[in-house]
C-alpha positions as CSV (number, residue, x, y, z in Angstrom):
1,M,154.4,31.0,130.2
2,T,154.0,27.5,128.9
3,R,151.5,27.2,126.1
4,Q,149.1,24.3,126.4
5,I,149.0,22.0,123.4
6,R,145.5,20.9,122.8
7,P,144.9,17.4,121.4
8,K,144.0,17.2,117.8
9,A,140.3,16.6,117.1
10,A,139.5,13.0,116.8
11,E,138.1,13.4,113.3
12,E,141.5,14.5,112.1
13,N,142.9,11.1,112.7
14,V,140.0,9.2,111.1
15,V,140.5,8.1,107.5
16,P,137.3,8.8,105.6
17,A,135.7,5.6,104.3
18,S,135.9,5.2,100.5
19,R,132.7,5.4,98.6
20,W,133.9,2.4,96.6
21,R,134.4,0.1,99.7
22,H,131.2,-1.9,98.8
23,L,132.4,-2.7,95.3
24,P,133.8,-6.2,96.1
25,N,130.4,-7.1,97.7
26,L,128.6,-5.7,94.6
27,L,130.7,-7.9,92.3
28,S,129.9,-11.0,94.4
29,S,126.2,-10.1,94.0
30,V,126.6,-9.7,90.3
31,R,128.1,-13.2,90.1
32,I,125.0,-14.6,91.7
33,A,122.7,-12.5,89.5
34,L,124.4,-13.8,86.3
35,I,123.6,-17.5,87.2
36,P,120.1,-17.5,85.6
37,V,121.5,-15.7,82.5
38,I,124.1,-18.4,82.0
39,I,121.6,-21.2,82.6
40,W,119.1,-19.7,80.1
41,L,121.7,-19.1,77.4
42,T,122.9,-22.7,77.8
43,L,119.5,-24.2,77.7
44,T,118.7,-22.2,74.6
45,H,121.9,-23.5,73.0
46,E,123.5,-20.0,72.9
47,H,126.8,-21.6,74.0
48,Q,129.1,-18.9,72.8
49,W,127.1,-16.3,74.7
50,A,127.0,-18.5,77.8
51,L,130.8,-18.9,77.7
52,G,131.2,-15.2,77.4
53,V,128.9,-14.4,80.3
54,Y,130.5,-17.2,82.4
55,C,134.0,-15.6,81.8
56,V,132.6,-12.2,83.0
57,A,131.2,-13.8,86.1
58,A,134.4,-15.7,86.8
59,L,136.3,-12.4,86.5
60,T,134.2,-10.9,89.2
61,D,135.5,-13.5,91.6
62,L,139.1,-12.6,90.8
63,I,138.5,-8.8,90.8
64,D,136.5,-8.6,94.1
65,G,139.3,-10.4,96.0
66,L,142.0,-8.2,94.4
67,L,140.2,-5.0,95.3
68,A,139.4,-6.1,98.8
69,R,143.1,-6.9,99.5
70,R,144.6,-4.0,97.6
71,F,142.5,-1.2,99.2
72,G,141.6,-2.9,102.5
73,W,137.9,-3.1,101.6
74,I,137.5,-6.2,103.7
75,S,134.4,-6.6,105.8
76,R,132.7,-9.3,107.8
77,L,129.9,-9.4,105.2
78,G,132.3,-9.8,102.4
79,S,134.2,-12.6,104.1
80,F,130.9,-14.6,104.0
81,L,129.3,-13.2,100.8
82,D,132.3,-14.0,98.5
83,P,132.6,-17.8,99.4
84,I,128.8,-18.1,99.5
85,A,128.5,-16.5,96.0
86,D,131.2,-18.9,94.7
87,R,129.5,-22.0,96.1
88,V,126.0,-21.0,94.9
89,F,127.5,-20.2,91.5
90,V,129.3,-23.6,91.2
91,L,126.4,-25.6,92.6
92,C,124.0,-24.1,90.0
93,L,126.3,-24.5,87.0
94,I,128.1,-27.8,87.5
95,P,125.0,-30.0,87.3
96,L,124.0,-28.1,84.2
97,L,127.3,-29.0,82.5
98,W,127.0,-32.6,83.7
99,Y,123.5,-32.7,82.1
100,F,125.1,-31.6,78.8
101,D,127.8,-34.3,79.3
102,A,130.5,-31.7,79.4
103,I,131.8,-32.7,82.9
104,G,132.1,-36.2,84.4
105,A,129.7,-37.5,87.0
106,A,132.4,-38.3,89.6
107,Y,133.8,-34.8,89.7
108,T,130.2,-33.3,89.7
109,V,129.2,-35.5,92.7
110,L,132.4,-34.6,94.7
111,V,132.0,-30.8,94.1
112,V,128.3,-30.9,94.9
113,V,128.9,-32.8,98.2
114,R,131.8,-30.6,99.3
115,Y,130.1,-27.3,98.5
116,T,126.8,-28.4,100.0
117,I,128.6,-29.3,103.3
118,Q,130.4,-26.0,103.3
119,L,127.3,-24.0,102.6
120,S,125.6,-25.7,105.5
121,A,128.1,-24.0,107.9
122,L,126.2,-20.7,107.7
123,P,122.8,-21.9,108.9
124,V,124.1,-24.6,111.2
125,L,126.9,-22.6,113.0
126,M,125.5,-19.1,112.9
127,L,121.7,-19.5,113.1
128,W,121.2,-22.8,114.9
129,L,124.2,-23.4,117.1
130,K,125.3,-19.7,117.2
131,K,129.0,-20.7,117.1
132,P,131.4,-17.9,116.3
133,F,133.7,-18.7,113.4
134,R,135.6,-17.1,110.5
135,V,136.5,-18.2,107.0
136,A,140.2,-18.3,106.0
137,P,140.8,-20.6,103.0
138,D,144.2,-22.1,102.8
139,W,146.1,-22.7,99.6
140,I,144.6,-26.2,99.0
141,S,141.1,-24.8,99.2
142,R,142.1,-21.9,96.8
143,M,143.6,-24.4,94.4
144,A,140.5,-26.6,94.4
145,A,138.4,-23.5,93.8
146,L,140.6,-22.4,90.9
147,V,140.3,-25.9,89.3
148,V,136.6,-25.8,89.7
149,F,136.3,-22.5,87.8
150,L,138.7,-23.7,85.1
151,V,136.8,-27.0,84.7
152,L,133.5,-25.0,84.4
153,G,135.0,-22.7,81.9
154,M,136.3,-25.6,79.8
155,G,132.9,-27.3,80.2
156,F,131.2,-24.3,78.6
157,A,134.0,-24.1,76.0
158,D,133.5,-27.8,75.2
159,L,129.9,-27.0,74.2
160,V,131.2,-24.4,71.9
161,A,134.0,-26.7,70.6
162,I,131.4,-29.4,69.6
163,E,129.9,-26.9,67.2
164,M,133.3,-25.7,65.9
165,F,135.5,-28.8,65.6
166,E,134.9,-31.9,63.6
167,E,134.4,-35.1,65.7
168,G,137.6,-36.9,66.2
169,S,139.8,-34.0,65.1
170,G,143.2,-33.3,66.7
171,A,142.0,-30.1,68.3
172,E,139.0,-31.8,69.9
173,N,141.2,-34.6,71.2
174,I,143.6,-32.2,72.8
175,F,140.8,-30.3,74.4
176,D,139.1,-33.4,75.7
177,H,142.4,-34.8,77.2
178,T,143.1,-31.4,78.9
179,L,139.7,-31.4,80.4
180,E,140.1,-34.9,81.6
181,A,143.4,-34.1,83.2
182,L,142.0,-31.1,85.0
183,T,139.0,-33.1,86.2
184,L,141.2,-35.8,87.6
185,L,143.3,-33.1,89.5
186,G,140.0,-31.6,90.6
187,C,138.8,-34.9,92.0
188,L,142.0,-35.4,94.0
189,L,141.7,-31.8,95.4
190,E,138.1,-32.2,96.3
191,I,138.8,-35.4,98.3
192,L,141.7,-33.7,100.1
193,V,139.6,-30.6,100.9
194,L,136.7,-32.8,102.3
195,Y,139.3,-34.8,104.3
196,R,140.5,-31.6,106.0
197,F,137.2,-29.7,106.1
198,V,134.9,-32.2,107.8
199,P,137.0,-32.7,111.0
200,R,137.5,-28.9,111.2
201,Y,133.7,-28.4,110.9
202,W,133.2,-30.9,113.8
203,Q,135.8,-29.1,115.9
204,I,134.0,-25.8,115.4
205,I,130.7,-27.4,116.4
206,R,132.4,-28.6,119.6
207,A,133.9,-25.2,120.2
208,R,137.5,-26.5,119.8
209,H,138.3,-24.3,116.8
210,D,137.0,-21.1,115.2
211,T,138.3,-21.1,111.6
212,L,137.0,-22.8,108.5
213,E,139.7,-23.3,105.9
């Protein structure tokens, strides 16, 4: 007599979802929540605290991506929330540092224009035109984002350095030249990203592509 082998229960093949799977999205939300704290600390001239909180917020951007990729905690919500959090974070802070003369006007304008155009994709493509698309940043976009965060960090550090270093000292000159070099690199990257992003944006509007880089 042949014994019939029953199929395993479906639940035996299902990997239980981790209770930590929402942690990357929580970190992105924390980054947004820290924006008013950083602004308030800067406006009250608590520059060392502002720099410290900024570093914590910037680390959440690094950690949420690492966790999502390492443990497979990738979701459609997270694919939109993370870049939105980054852009809101930068758009709120870079004009603040420009106001304190810590970042140049040209770079500020380029970043604000680029991030504003990118943020418009959500209401325009999803809510108005209802065009399906996904976000998959390439290495140029990632490099531009890295430079933005570095420039912001050095901008907040510059406000601290003004209080720590004597005007015209060697340390201040090295710091200023480093920030200028990063800002120049950032300007070039922003122009390149805009040059690539705008045509792709138009292609998605016309349903000729489905990926924003």
